[in-house]
N, C-alpha and C positions, 0 to 999 in steps of 0.2 A: 504494500500500500504506500504510494508515494505522495502522501498528503499528511497533514497533521491529523491525528486521531487519538481517541481514548479507548482503553480497554479496562473494564472492571471485572475482577475475578475474586471469588471467595468460595471457600469450601463450606457448603451447607451441611449442618449436622444438628443433632439434638444436644442442646447445651443451655444450662441456666446462666452461663456467662455470655457476654456479648462476643460474637465472633468477628474478627477483623480480617479483611482481605487487602487487595491491592488495586489502586486506581493508577493506571499507567498512561502518561501523556507521551505520545510518540511523535517525533519530528520527522519531516520528509527524508532526512538522511538516515533514518532508522534508529537514531539515538533515543532511548526511552528514559523517562524520569518517573520514579515510583513514589507513590504516596500511600500511607496507611489509611485505609478507609473501611467503612462498614455500610450495611444496608439492612434495615429491619431492627426489631427489638430482641433483647435476650429472651429465650424460650420460643421465639418465632422465626428462627433461621434454619428450619429443617427443610429438606426437599419437599415441595408441595405447598409450602407456606407463602410462596410468591404471590398468591392471589388473595391472601388475608389482608383486607383493606385496613390501613392504619397500624399494622403490626409487622407484616411479612416484608421480606426484601423485594427489591425491584425485580420484575420478571426478566428472565434471560431473553435476549433479543438484540435487535439493531435499532439504534436511536440516533437522534441528533441533539447536539448541545450548542447553544450560541456561544460565540467568543466573548460576548459582553454580558455581564449579569445585570440584574436589577435588584434594588434594595427591598427586603421583605422584613416586616416587623414581627412576623409570626414566631411565637415561642418555640425554641429549638433551632430556629434559623437565625433570627435577629441580626441580619447582615446581608451580604451579597448572596444572590441566588441565581444559579444558572439553570433555567427552566428546560427540562428534558421534553422533547417531542418525539413521537406523537403524543398528544394528550387529549383524551384519555387513551390508555392502552386497553383494548378489549379483546377477549377471547372467550371460548366456551367455558372457561374456568372462572371468569369474572371480569371486573373492571378495576383498573388502577388509574388514579388521576393525580394531578398536581405534584409530579415528581420532579426532583431537581438535584443538583450538586451544590452542597453548602458545607460550612463548618459545623461540626457537631457541638452545638451550644447546649447548655443546661444538662439534662439527664442524657447519658450516653445512649446512642441508638437512634433510629429514625422510624418514621411511619411509611417507609418505602423508598425514601430518597437515598442517594449516595452521599455520605458525610465523611469529611476528612477529620481525623482524630487530633492532629497537632496544629496549634495556631500558627506556628512558624511555617509549617508546610502549606497551610492554607494561604498564608500571605504570598508565599512563593508561587503557588498555583495561580492565584489571581494575577500576580505580576506577569507570569508567563502567558496567561490567556490574554492580558491587555497587549502584550507585545505581538501576539498572533493576530489580534484584531487590527493592530496598526499596519499589518501587512495586507489588509483588505480581506482577510478570511472572516466570513460572517458566521459560519458554524462548522462544527467538527463532528464526524461520525463517532458514535459511542457504541461499543460492543459490550454486552453484559453476558458473561458465561460462568457457569458453576461446574 
């Protein structure tokens, strides 16, 4: 893939502890930058939980993420939010909506978004996305796989 893109991977499992995975930002030259990230809530990160609204991780699949965020005051985000599309995500298993990439504020875990764990990593991610936007890139493909 010769364009900027993102790949989120996480091992789904039964756990009362929050499971972390990896959000990888890949540059056209193939150089990746990794960030510790999660999706879903503790106890709701098992295979099949992807369609549990407000609890499970983002469903596996292909998405788009804008290179520029908007500010969201919603508790748990309280900052920049990169809105994932399509929105909503619909399948025979259910509907997931209002998903994005953001810093993991307040209680660890998400309602289905992808959240970065470390504030410094989040700042660097936002700076890199701003640099990508300055190149004229409006959105990046995002692959989610488990």
